[in-house]
N, C-alpha and C positions, 0 to 999 in steps of 0.2 A: 553468581552461582550458575554452574553449567546446567543446560537443559537436559533432563533425563526422560526418555520416552520408553525405557525398558528396565524392569527391575525384578529381581528375584527376592521373595520374602518368605519368612517362616511365620506362621500364625498358630496360636494355640488357645483354645477355649479354656476357661477356668475349671479346675477340679472341684468336685462336690465336697462339701465339708463332711466330716465324720459324724455319725450318730454317737451318742454318749450314754453312759450308764450313770444315772443319778437317782436319788431317793427322796421321797417326800419328807418334809420336816415342817409341817404347818399345823398350827393348833386347831385349825378348822377341818383338817383332813386326817384320816387314819395314818399313823406314822408307819414308815417303812415301805410304802408302796412305790412302784417305779415312777420316775419323773424325768427320765432322760429324753430330750427332744431330738428330732431329726436334724441332720446337717442341712445347710443351705445349698442351693444349686450353684454350680459354677457359671460365670458369665459367658454369654455367647459372643461370637465374632461376626461383625457385619462389614460389608463393603458399602461405601456411600460415595456417590458421584458428586463432583464439584466442578465449577467452571475454572478453577485454578489449574491451568495447564502445567505449571511449574512445581506442583506439590511433590512429585516423586523425588525430586532432588533433595527434599528435606529428610527423606528416609534413607538415602543412600549409605550413610555411615552407620546406621543402626536399623537394619531391615527386619526387626523382630517385633511381633505384636502379640501381647499376652493379655488375655482377659483375666479378670480378678477371680480368685478362688472363693468358693462359698465358705462361710464360717462353720465351725463345729456346732452341734446342737447345744442347748443350754438346759439348765434345770427347770423344774416346774412345767416340763413338757413343751418348752418353747423351742421353736425352730431356730437354727442358725441363720444369719443374714445371707441373702443371695449375693453372689459376686456381681460386680458391675460389668456390663457389656463393654466391649471395645469396638470402636468404629474406625475403619481404615478409609480415610478420604483419598480418592483417586480421581484423576481427570475424566471428565465426560469423554466418551469415545474409547475408553480402555476395554481391553479384552483380557480377562483373568482366567488362567488355566491352572487347574489342579495338576501338579506334576506327576502324581501317581495314578489318578483315575482318568486324566485327560479331559475332565469335564470343563467346558468353556462357558464363561459368563460374560455377557456384553453389558456394559454400563453406558447407556446412550442418552439418559435424561438427567438433567441437573436435579439433585436431591434424591435420586433413586437409591433405595436401600435393599440389599440382599444379604440374608444370613448365610454364611458359608460354613460355620463351625458351631456345634452345639456344646454347651457346657455340661459337665458331668452332673448326674443327679446326686443329691445329698444322701448320706447314709442314714440308716434307721437307728433311732435311740431305743433304749430298753422299754419305754412306755409302749412302743409299737408291738412288743411281744407279749404283753400282758394277756393272760387268758385264765379261765376258771381253773385250769389244771396247772397254771404257771403264774402264781401271784407275785413272785419276786424274781422276775427274769433278769438275767445278767447278760443276755445277748445284745449285741449291737453290730452294725455293719459299717465298713468304711465308705467314704464317698467314692463315686465313680470318677475315673479320669476324664477330662475334657478331650474333645477331638483335636487333632493337630494335623497340619499339612504344609507342604511347600507349594508356593504359587509363583507363576510367572505373570507379571503385569506388562502388557504391551499397549501402548497408546497408539490409536489410529485417529489422526486428526480429522475433525469435521471442518470443512471449508467450502465456501461457495465456488471458489476457483483456485486451482493450484498451478503454479508456474513450474514447468518442467523443461528440461533441455540439458545439453552438455554443460560442463563447468565453464564459467566465463561467458555464457550466452547473454548475460545481462539481466538475469532474474532478480538479483538483489537490488540492482540499480532501479529497475522498474518498480519493484515493491516500494522502495524509498520514495520514488517520484509520486506514486499514486497515494501513498498512505502515511508518509513521514515516519515509517517504522524504524528507521536508522539501522537497517541491517548492514553488517560489515561488507565493504566493497573494496576490492583490490584487483590488480591486473595479474592474477595468477590463479591456477586451478584450485578448487576446493576451499575457497574462502569461506563458504557457508558450511559449517560443520554441524549445524542444527537447523531444523526447519524454523522459519520465522513467519510470524503472522502479522497482519495489519488489517485495519478496518478501513474500508473504502465505501463511502456512503453507508448503506445499511448492510453491507456484505463483508464477509471475512475472506481475505486472500492469504494464501500460503506460498512461501518461497521454498520449494523442495530442493534439497541439496543436489548438486550435479550428478547425473547418471551417466555412466560410461559403458562401453561394450563389455559384456560379461557380468554386469551388475546383478542380473537375475540369478546368477550362479554363485554370487558372493563376492565378486570383485568390486573394489572401490568403496568409497564412503556412501555412494548413493543407494547401495543395496539395503541397508538397514532402514532407509526412509521410503522405500517403494511402497510399504504398506500404508503410508499416510495418504497415498493417492487413491486408495480403494474407496474412501468415503467422500472424496472430493466430487462435487457435482459437475464441474466443468474444468477441462484441462486447457491451459494456455501454453502452447508449445513454442518456445522461443528458439529461433534458428538465426545465427549471426552471419552477416555478410562477410565477415572475416574468414569464413570457411571457403569462400570462392566457389569454384565448380563442384566442390564436395558438399554443398549445402544439403542437397536432397539425400545423398548417401548418409550424412550425419543424422538427418531427420528420420529416415527409415531405420537406421540402427537403433535409435532410442525407442521407436515404436516397437521394434522386435523385442527389446528388453522388457518393455511394459507387458507385452502379450505373453512372453515366456514366463514372466513372474505370475501373471494372473490373466487368463484369457478375457475376463470381464473388463479389464482395463482397456483392452483394444476396442471395446464397444462404447466407451464413454464419449460424451460429446466433447469435441475439441475444436479450438480455433488455432490458427497458425499466425505467429507474429514474427515477421522478419525484422531483425534488429540491426542497429549500427549502419543505417542507410547512408550515413555521412562518409562511409569508406568507398562508395561506388557512385557511378553516374546514374542519371534517370533512366537511360536505356537498359542498363543492367537490372535496375529495380523492376521495371516493367517485365523484363524477360523472366525474372525469378517469380514474380507474382503469377504469371501465366503457368509456369511450370508447377508451382505448388497448388494452384487452383484445381489441377487435375486430380488431387487427392480427394476432392469433394468437400473439403472444409473451407470455411471462410478464411481469407488471407488478409492480414493487415501489415503495415510497415511502420517503423518508428525509428527516430534518432533522438536520444535524450538531449542532444545539443540543439534540437530544433523544437522550440516551444509549440509551434503550430502542429507539428506531427504528434506531439504528446497530447495536446488538447483534442485533436481529431480522434485519436485512438481511444482516449479516455471517454469521450462522449459516446462512441459506438459501443465500447466495452460495457458501460453501465446499462445501455439499452438491452444488450444481450443478456446480462445478468437478471434484469427485471423481467425478462420473458421466461 
């Protein structure tokens, strides 16, 4: 099942049940008096946050959520049954926007519940209208309609560290190496069509799909995933030695896309990881380390073909995360 991090839905609270006209017919009560009860209230609609990050995919083929209507009133002055509430389970980190009012709701804690639509009130039965001047009322009122609205659900992943960089910079391979997450890897751009998560010690790592020049204005697959970086605590910016003399240019290009999308992204803590060191000699590695250290960020190097370099980075990486 494909990962879904954005979904438009329609939701409707239940309608209130109608009030009714009924008459007493009880040997212990005077005959003929009003006995029509009020209708039940319609069910409400709630959002509920869950740790299941894949749950939106379950709704993609039927994105409608309807709470139950209230029952009509009954005889003997009894109320109709209230409609059952409906709960829409969405991933922790979701932002839900009412498409008409533009009200935004952030669901940031597991188990958090927020009522978004209120069911209609039940109508009044004829017992409600009894008065000294109206002993046999025939009045009743229909139930009120429940609220309804269209919503946009957008997931913004929470992660301790997010891997960013150009396509084929080695993000998926690194995530696999550190977490055994089995993210798809291949020697072509845009292998990663969805963000992938992995657990590394007690931390959550996210492989964010490759970002290209122009992503902040809608170009490339990386655009729709830029929002996932907003709530990531630490950025790990991967830059491959296969870019040669263009490494710094590629790095600054991605930085510009992040800042153009959201200036706060440019202020996130970042470390730089120079990848695929097996493609160059030690002198070139040292030259690039010095060049990238001028950014003011910590700079590391790695080759996934060199177990020692993987272990060295892994040890330092977990120290940074724990700080």
